[in-house]
Each structure stands twice: as structure tokens, then as C-alpha cells.
C-alpha positions as CSV (number, residue, x, y, z in Angstrom):
1,X,18.8,20.1,-1.0
2,X,17.7,17.2,1.3
3,X,20.5,15.5,3.0
4,X,19.0,12.6,5.0
5,X,17.2,9.6,3.6
6,X,13.9,10.5,5.3
7,X,14.2,14.1,3.9
8,X,14.6,12.8,0.4
9,X,11.7,10.5,0.8
10,X,9.7,13.4,2.2
11,X,10.4,15.4,-1.0
12,X,9.3,12.5,-3.3
13,X,6.0,12.1,-1.2
14,X,5.4,15.7,-1.3
15,X,5.8,15.9,-5.2
16,X,3.4,13.1,-5.6
17,X,0.9,14.6,-3.3
18,X,1.0,18.0,-4.9
19,X,0.4,16.5,-8.3
20,X,-2.6,14.6,-7.1
21,X,-4.0,17.6,-5.2
22,X,-3.6,20.0,-8.2
23,X,-5.5,17.4,-10.2
24,X,-8.3,17.3,-7.8
25,X,-8.4,21.1,-7.5
26,X,-8.4,21.5,-11.2
27,X,-11.3,19.1,-11.7
28,X,-13.4,20.8,-9.1
29,X,-12.8,24.3,-10.4
30,X,-13.5,23.2,-14.0
31,X,-16.8,21.5,-12.9
32,X,-17.9,24.6,-10.9
33,X,-17.1,26.9,-13.8
34,X,-18.9,24.8,-16.4
35,X,-21.9,24.6,-14.0
36,X,-22.0,28.3,-13.6
37,X,-22.2,28.8,-17.3
38,X,-24.9,26.3,-17.9
39,X,-26.7,25.1,-14.7
40,X,-28.4,21.7,-15.1
41,X,-29.4,19.1,-12.6
42,X,-26.8,16.7,-14.1
43,X,-24.4,19.5,-13.7
44,X,-25.3,19.9,-10.2
45,X,-24.7,16.2,-9.4
46,X,-21.3,16.4,-11.1
47,X,-20.4,19.5,-8.9
48,X,-21.5,17.8,-5.7
49,X,-19.4,14.8,-6.5
50,X,-16.2,17.0,-7.2
51,X,-16.7,19.1,-4.4
52,X,-17.1,16.2,-2.0
53,X,-14.1,14.5,-3.4
54,X,-12.0,17.6,-2.9
55,X,-13.2,18.0,0.7
56,X,-12.5,14.3,1.3
57,X,-9.0,14.5,0.3
58,X,-8.5,17.8,2.1
59,X,-7.8,20.0,-0.8
60,X,-10.6,22.3,0.2
61,X,-12.2,22.5,3.8
62,X,-15.4,20.7,4.2
63,X,-17.5,23.7,5.2
64,X,-16.2,25.6,1.9
65,X,-17.6,22.5,0.0
66,X,-20.9,22.9,1.8
67,X,-21.0,26.5,1.2
68,X,-20.3,26.2,-2.5
69,X,-22.9,23.4,-2.9
70,X,-25.5,25.7,-1.1
71,X,-24.9,28.7,-3.4
72,X,-24.7,26.7,-6.6
73,X,-27.9,24.7,-5.9
74,X,-29.7,28.2,-5.8
75,X,-28.9,28.5,-9.5
76,X,-31.3,25.6,-10.2
77,X,-34.7,26.9,-10.0
78,X,-36.9,24.0,-9.1
79,X,-40.4,24.4,-10.0
80,X,-42.7,23.3,-7.3
81,X,-45.9,21.4,-8.7
82,X,-49.1,22.4,-6.7
83,X,-51.1,19.5,-6.2
84,X,-54.9,19.8,-6.4
85,X,-56.8,18.0,-3.8
86,X,-58.6,15.0,-4.9
87,X,-61.9,15.5,-3.4
88,X,-63.1,18.7,-1.6
89,X,-64.7,18.2,2.0
90,X,-68.2,19.5,2.3
């Protein structure tokens, strides 16, 4: 049990931060899980937003966020459109 005023204040702060961090963590995990089940471009944008937010508030490390974004972006298969040349040189 905290005795001093500053220890009591620290307990209050930690409780508040823990609730916030758990909320951020829950959001990013749910977003990643939903994207894994059904990958879409809009879902990828939501995943990026959630991961960047979690990294910004130090819930996860920024390199972990980058690694997850890289791996999840590979699930989206972007079809490259080949362009036909307008005029052939002779």
C-alpha cells in the first residue's frame, strides 16, 4: 500500500495509463485479426492507422509496427497493370 502522497499519485497515474494502453492494444489486435480474416485495401489502411497509433504511444515498439505492416501488406495482392506503348518506334 502506498504511503507517501507521491506514491499514491503514481498509483492513480499508473491505473489511468494501464486502462488507456489496454484500450489501444485491444484496438490494434482486433484490427489486425479482422484484416487477417478478410484482407482489403480499406482494412489495410485501418491496420496502418491502429499500428501507428500503438507505436506512437509506446504500446508496441516502432520496429514491431513496421514489421507487422510489411507482413500484412503482402496479403494484398496488387495487380500490376501493364501499359501498352502508345506508338512503336520504327
